[in-house]
Each structure stands twice: as C-alpha cells, then as structure tokens.
C-alpha positions, -999 to +999 in steps of 0.1 A: -526+206+168-544+213+197-519+222+220-500+255+212-465+261+229-457+297+239-424+292+247-417+325+227-437+344+246-426+337+280-392+341+267-401+377+256-419+384+289-385+376+311-365+395+284-345+364+278-331+348+250-333+314+240-296+308+244-295+320+280-324+293+287-306+263+268-275+269+289-299+274+322-318+239+316-288+221+300-302+216+263-292+229+230-303+261+215-315+239+189-337+218+207-352+250+224-359+266+189-378+231+179-398+236+213-409+274+205-413+267+166-439+233+181-420+210+157-417+183+187-442+154+197-439+157+231-415+172+263-404+153+291-413+164+325-379+171+337-374+197+310-404+210+316-398+212+352-363+231+342-379+257+317-405+268+346-377+272+372-357+292+346-389+314+336-406+314+370-436+303+352-462+275+355-467+248+327-500+262+319-481+298+309-461+274+280-485+250+269-521+260+257-553+240+246-572+252+221-603+227+206-600+220+170-627+229+149-647+205+129 
C-alpha cells in the first residue's frame, strides 16, 4: 500500500500512549490500534483533525505516500 500511517511514530515523539489519544479524540483504543497498524481502508477527516490537534502535528506527519516499485 503506498500510503503509510506513522501514527506510532508521532505518539512516541509526543510521549503519549494510544489509550490517552483515544480518550482525547473520542474513539476506542482498538480503533487507534487499527490506525497504527495500517489495517484501515480510510480515516474520516474529522478524526484526522482531532488526531492532529491532540498530537500538535500536521496530516503529513502521520500519513506518508510511498510509490510502489514496479
């Protein structure tokens, strides 16, 4: 998949646990775990906004595009 989710990196930089992020943005810890692992097909913009606000970052700090090598 060419979109890589680096939520775990931002959580580590902010010294925040998944549980705390989940509580701050109003989603389950399980959903944060799914986001971190990249096992989601999409993310709502309002959820992305809340994540960025809680982690004081930009969407590009969390979502990275990598071209597939063909």
